C-alpha positions as protocol buffer text, in pm:
chain_id: "A"
residue {
  index: 1
  type: UNK
  ca { x: 8540 y: 8787 z: 12466 }
}
residue {
  index: 2
  type: UNK
  ca { x: 8863 y: 8728 z: 12282 }
}
residue {
  index: 3
  type: UNK
  ca { x: 8846 y: 8660 z: 11907 }
}
residue {
  index: 4
  type: UNK
  ca { x: 9026 y: 8330 z: 11968 }
}
residue {
  index: 5
  type: UNK
  ca { x: 8723 y: 8222 z: 12176 }
}
residue {
  index: 6
  type: UNK
  ca { x: 8469 y: 8317 z: 11908 }
}
residue {
  index: 7
  type: UNK
  ca { x: 8256 y: 8052 z: 11738 }
}
residue {
  index: 8
  type: UNK
  ca { x: 8124 y: 8248 z: 11442 }
}
residue {
  index: 9
  type: UNK
  ca { x: 7848 y: 8186 z: 11190 }
}
residue {
  index: 10
  type: UNK
  ca { x: 7909 y: 8419 z: 10894 }
}
residue {
  index: 11
  type: UNK
  ca { x: 7640 y: 8436 z: 10627 }
}
residue {
  index: 12
  type: UNK
  ca { x: 7748 y: 8535 z: 10278 }
}
residue {
  index: 13
  type: UNK
  ca { x: 8098 y: 8421 z: 10367 }
}
residue {
  index: 14
  type: UNK
  ca { x: 8221 y: 8269 z: 10042 }
}
residue {
  index: 15
  type: UNK
  ca { x: 8312 y: 8584 z: 9845 }
}
residue {
  index: 16
  type: UNK
  ca { x: 8383 y: 8954 z: 9882 }
}
residue {
  index: 17
  type: UNK
  ca { x: 8357 y: 9119 z: 10223 }
}
residue {
  index: 18
  type: UNK
  ca { x: 8228 y: 8797 z: 10380 }
}
residue {
  index: 19
  type: UNK
  ca { x: 8528 y: 8598 z: 10254 }
}
residue {
  index: 20
  type: UNK
  ca { x: 8774 y: 8858 z: 10380 }
}
residue {
  index: 21
  type: UNK
  ca { x: 8597 y: 8874 z: 10718 }
}
residue {
  index: 22
  type: UNK
  ca { x: 8612 y: 8495 z: 10748 }
}
residue {
  index: 23
  type: UNK
  ca { x: 8982 y: 8505 z: 10658 }
}
residue {
  index: 24
  type: UNK
  ca { x: 9063 y: 8769 z: 10922 }
}
residue {
  index: 25
  type: UNK
  ca { x: 8861 y: 8594 z: 11191 }
}
residue {
  index: 26
  type: UNK
  ca { x: 9036 y: 8264 z: 11116 }
}
residue {
  index: 27
  type: UNK
  ca { x: 9379 y: 8435 z: 11117 }
}
residue {
  index: 28
  type: UNK
  ca { x: 9301 y: 8571 z: 11465 }
}
residue {
  index: 29
  type: UNK
  ca { x: 9200 y: 8230 z: 11599 }
}
residue {
  index: 30
  type: UNK
  ca { x: 8821 y: 8226 z: 11568 }
}
residue {
  index: 31
  type: UNK
  ca { x: 8632 y: 7910 z: 11475 }
}
residue {
  index: 32
  type: UNK
  ca { x: 8445 y: 8016 z: 11160 }
}
residue {
  index: 33
  type: UNK
  ca { x: 8146 y: 7857 z: 10988 }
}
residue {
  index: 34
  type: UNK
  ca { x: 8027 y: 8021 z: 10666 }
}
residue {
  index: 35
  type: UNK
  ca { x: 7730 y: 7981 z: 10440 }
}
residue {
  index: 36
  type: UNK
  ca { x: 7638 y: 8100 z: 10093 }
}
residue {
  index: 37
  type: UNK
  ca { x: 7396 y: 7993 z: 9823 }
}
residue {
  index: 38
  type: UNK
  ca { x: 7661 y: 7859 z: 9585 }
}
residue {
  index: 39
  type: UNK
  ca { x: 7799 y: 7514 z: 9674 }
}
residue {
  index: 40
  type: UNK
  ca { x: 8101 y: 7576 z: 9449 }
}
residue {
  index: 41
  type: UNK
  ca { x: 8184 y: 7906 z: 9623 }
}
residue {
  index: 42
  type: UNK
  ca { x: 8135 y: 7761 z: 9973 }
}
residue {
  index: 43
  type: UNK
  ca { x: 8360 y: 7463 z: 9898 }
}
residue {
  index: 44
  type: UNK
  ca { x: 8628 y: 7687 z: 9748 }
}
residue {
  index: 45
  type: UNK
  ca { x: 8627 y: 7922 z: 10050 }
}
residue {
  index: 46
  type: UNK
  ca { x: 8635 y: 7646 z: 10314 }
}
residue {
  index: 47
  type: UNK
  ca { x: 8919 y: 7475 z: 10128 }
}
residue {
  index: 48
  type: UNK
  ca { x: 9125 y: 7794 z: 10086 }
}
residue {
  index: 49
  type: UNK
  ca { x: 9065 y: 7925 z: 10438 }
}
residue {
  index: 50
  type: UNK
  ca { x: 9060 y: 7602 z: 10639 }
}
residue {
  index: 51
  type: UNK
  ca { x: 8720 y: 7679 z: 10788 }
}
residue {
  index: 52
  type: UNK
  ca { x: 8382 y: 7505 z: 10802 }
}
residue {
  index: 53
  type: UNK
  ca { x: 8071 y: 7581 z: 10601 }
}
residue {
  index: 54
  type: UNK
  ca { x: 7759 y: 7474 z: 10421 }
}
residue {
  index: 55
  type: UNK
  ca { x: 7527 y: 7585 z: 10145 }
}
residue {
  index: 56
  type: UNK
  ca { x: 7230 y: 7786 z: 10271 }
}
residue {
  index: 57
  type: UNK
  ca { x: 6994 y: 8050 z: 10142 }
}
residue {
  index: 58
  type: UNK
  ca { x: 6919 y: 8268 z: 10445 }
}
residue {
  index: 59
  type: UNK
  ca { x: 6587 y: 8378 z: 10294 }
}
residue {
  index: 60
  type: UNK
  ca { x: 6468 y: 8018 z: 10347 }
}
residue {
  index: 61
  type: UNK
  ca { x: 6377 y: 7933 z: 10709 }
}
residue {
  index: 62
  type: UNK
  ca { x: 6453 y: 7562 z: 10666 }
}
residue {
  index: 63
  type: UNK
  ca { x: 6797 y: 7646 z: 10527 }
}
residue {
  index: 64
  type: UNK
  ca { x: 6867 y: 7872 z: 10827 }
}
residue {
  index: 65
  type: UNK
  ca { x: 6763 y: 7599 z: 11069 }
}
residue {
  index: 66
  type: UNK
  ca { x: 6994 y: 7352 z: 10891 }
}
residue {
  index: 67
  type: UNK
  ca { x: 7276 y: 7609 z: 10897 }
}
residue {
  index: 68
  type: UNK
  ca { x: 7252 y: 7654 z: 11274 }
}
residue {
  index: 69
  type: UNK
  ca { x: 7215 y: 7281 z: 11342 }
}
residue {
  index: 70
  type: UNK
  ca { x: 7523 y: 7202 z: 11133 }
}
residue {
  index: 71
  type: UNK
  ca { x: 7730 y: 7485 z: 11282 }
}
residue {
  index: 72
  type: UNK
  ca { x: 7635 y: 7386 z: 11637 }
}
residue {
  index: 73
  type: UNK
  ca { x: 7727 y: 7025 z: 11564 }
}
residue {
  index: 74
  type: UNK
  ca { x: 8063 y: 7111 z: 11406 }
}
residue {
  index: 75
  type: UNK
  ca { x: 8170 y: 7387 z: 11648 }
}
residue {
  index: 76
  type: UNK
  ca { x: 8002 y: 7272 z: 11969 }
}
residue {
  index: 77
  type: UNK
  ca { x: 7833 y: 7608 z: 12011 }
}
residue {
  index: 78
  type: UNK
  ca { x: 7791 y: 7952 z: 11857 }
}
residue {
  index: 79
  type: UNK
  ca { x: 7853 y: 8284 z: 12028 }
}
residue {
  index: 80
  type: UNK
  ca { x: 7877 y: 8524 z: 11731 }
}
residue {
  index: 81
  type: UNK
  ca { x: 7654 y: 8562 z: 11423 }
}
residue {
  index: 82
  type: UNK
  ca { x: 7751 y: 8798 z: 11144 }
}
residue {
  index: 83
  type: UNK
  ca { x: 7467 y: 8844 z: 10896 }
}
residue {
  index: 84
  type: UNK
  ca { x: 7658 y: 8953 z: 10588 }
}
residue {
  index: 85
  type: UNK
  ca { x: 7432 y: 8792 z: 10327 }
}
residue {
  index: 86
  type: UNK
  ca { x: 7228 y: 9031 z: 10122 }
}
residue {
  index: 87
  type: UNK
  ca { x: 7117 y: 9147 z: 9787 }
}
residue {
  index: 88
  type: UNK
  ca { x: 7165 y: 9480 z: 9619 }
}
residue {
  index: 89
  type: UNK
  ca { x: 7031 y: 9702 z: 9349 }
}
residue {
  index: 90
  type: UNK
  ca { x: 7316 y: 9783 z: 9114 }
}
residue {
  index: 91
  type: UNK
  ca { x: 7138 y: 10023 z: 8881 }
}
residue {
  index: 92
  type: UNK
  ca { x: 7302 y: 10356 z: 8814 }
}
residue {
  index: 93
  type: UNK
  ca { x: 7196 y: 10623 z: 9061 }
}
residue {
  index: 94
  type: UNK
  ca { x: 7136 y: 10874 z: 8780 }
}
residue {
  index: 95
  type: UNK
  ca { x: 6871 y: 10647 z: 8631 }
}
residue {
  index: 96
  type: UNK
  ca { x: 6658 y: 10637 z: 8948 }
}
residue {
  index: 97
  type: UNK
  ca { x: 6362 y: 10856 z: 9033 }
}
residue {
  index: 98
  type: UNK
  ca { x: 6401 y: 11084 z: 9331 }
}
residue {
  index: 99
  type: UNK
  ca { x: 6117 y: 10896 z: 9506 }
}
residue {
  index: 100
  type: UNK
  ca { x: 6328 y: 10578 z: 9503 }
}
residue {
  index: 101
  type: UNK
  ca { x: 6645 y: 10761 z: 9605 }
}
residue {
  index: 102
  type: UNK
  ca { x: 6474 y: 10934 z: 9901 }
}
residue {
  index: 103
  type: UNK
  ca { x: 6338 y: 10599 z: 10014 }
}
residue {
  index: 104
  type: UNK
  ca { x: 6697 y: 10504 z: 10101 }
}
residue {
  index: 105
  type: UNK
  ca { x: 6832 y: 10853 z: 10175 }
}
residue {
  index: 106
  type: UNK
  ca { x: 6553 y: 11055 z: 10341 }
}
residue {
  index: 107
  type: UNK
  ca { x: 6594 y: 11430 z: 10341 }
}
């Protein structure tokens, strides 16, 4: 598949890596539909990038269903899903116990 033929749902697409991914996909001709939890951030991104989007919390099944219904309606189909939404633990590594560290980095 060519990128210009892609109809992409990109979660977490309003800021950071998701925003830049949406921007690159759009620049290469993809039809891009983003979501994020913040209405303000989603509206800013879709306005700046000339893409489509909606507010959705992907940890909520009803929100995910609405996301796909809206994307399908606006793009006429979906053939790529990029699940970029996530949460992180931003505590300093030096403050963690080695049990927690080895949970993520087994030895």
